[in-house]
N, C-alpha and C positions, 0 to 999 in steps of 0.2 A: 727598384726598391720603393716601398711605400712608406711615407712618413705620416704619422698621425700627430696633430698638434694637441697640446694640453686641452685647449678649448673643445676640440672635437671629441677627445676621449671623455672629458667631463660631461659633455652633452649626451654622448652615447650611454654613459653610466646612469645619468639622470633619467633618460628615456627607458632604459632597462628596469630601473627601480620602479618607475611609475607603472610600467607594464606589469611587473610582479604584484604591485599593490592592487591594481585593477583586477587581475586574475584572482588574487586572494579574496577580494571582496565578493566577486561573482561566485566563487566556490562556497564561501561562507553563506551567502544568500541562498544558494540552492540547498545547502544542508539545513539551513534554518527553515526553509519552506517545508521540508519533510520531517522536522524534529517534533512536531506536536501530535497531529492526528492523521495517521496514514496506515494503511494495511496493504500488504501484497497478498492477494487471494488466489488460490488454485483450487480447482474442482477436478477430480479424477474419477472416472468410472471404475468400479471395482472396490475391493476392500483392502487393497495393498496400500502401503505407505504412500502418501501424496507425493507426486513427482515434483522435481525442481524445475520442470519444464515451463511452458507458457502459462502465464497467469495475468492477473489484472491488478493494477495499482489503484486503490481507492483512496482518494484524497478528500478530506472533509473541511478544508478551509480555503477556498469554497469547495462544495461537493462536486467531484468529478471522478471519472474512472470507468463507470458503466452506466447503463440506461437508468438505473434506479439508485444512483448515488445519493441523491438528496434524502430519499426515504431511508436508505441504509445508514447514513450519517445521523439522522434523527433517532433511529432505533438504537444505534450504538451510544449516542449521547445519553439517552434515557437509561441505558444499562451501564453507564460509566465505562464503556469500552469492553465490557465482558460479554462476549458472544453467547456464552452459556446462560446468561441472565436475561436475554431477550425473551419476552413473553411469547410462548408458542401460539401460533395461529390455530384455531379450532377448525380443522378440516378432516374429511374422511379420505384416507389413502388406501389404495388396493393393497392386498397382502402379497403382492408379487415381489420376490426378493431380487432386487437389481441394485446392489450397493453403490454408494457414492461416497468418496472420501474428500473432505474439505480440509484446507490448511490456510490459516491466516497468520501472518507474522508482520510485525511492525511496531508502532508506538501509539499510545493513547495518553495524552496529557503527561508525557515524560516517562510513562511506564512501558516496559516491554510487553508486547502481546505475542503469544505463541499458542495458537489454538489449533488442534487437529481432532477430527472426529469422523467416524464412518457411520453413515446412516443407511438404513435398509433400502431406501429408494430416494429418488430426487424429490418426490412428493413430501416425504418425511423431512428431508433436508430443508426444503422451503418452509414447511410448517414450523420448524424449530429455529431456523436462522433468519426467517422473513426475507428481507431484501438484500442482506449482506452478500450472499453468494449468488445472487441473481445476475451473474456476469454476462450471460449471453442473451440478454433482452427478455 
């Protein structure tokens, strides 16, 4: 038979409570890190609805997530997080139809962002969204 003294039980309860507080603070910190400016980006070939499959998490404080994260965050900041308000780049794209569907969901300064668009080609997508969806380098 095992006997637990009051002191051992109190120490165990104190350690368990301290562990819960530590875990709670760590979880709160990780949620806070994503609460301001972040987007989960997907790029899918074709004109079907963007897949929930693999994507890229773009963080903007500090910029990270893909090779052009700093540029993407600067462009998003200038457009106040509205991807459709990013000024289009003036380029010539071929008229070959090869659709690309993009989807961005996340938060920008506390607002929910949910953007989805199908472009006629990757060239048009890059011209309209600049560095935001430049996820593969």
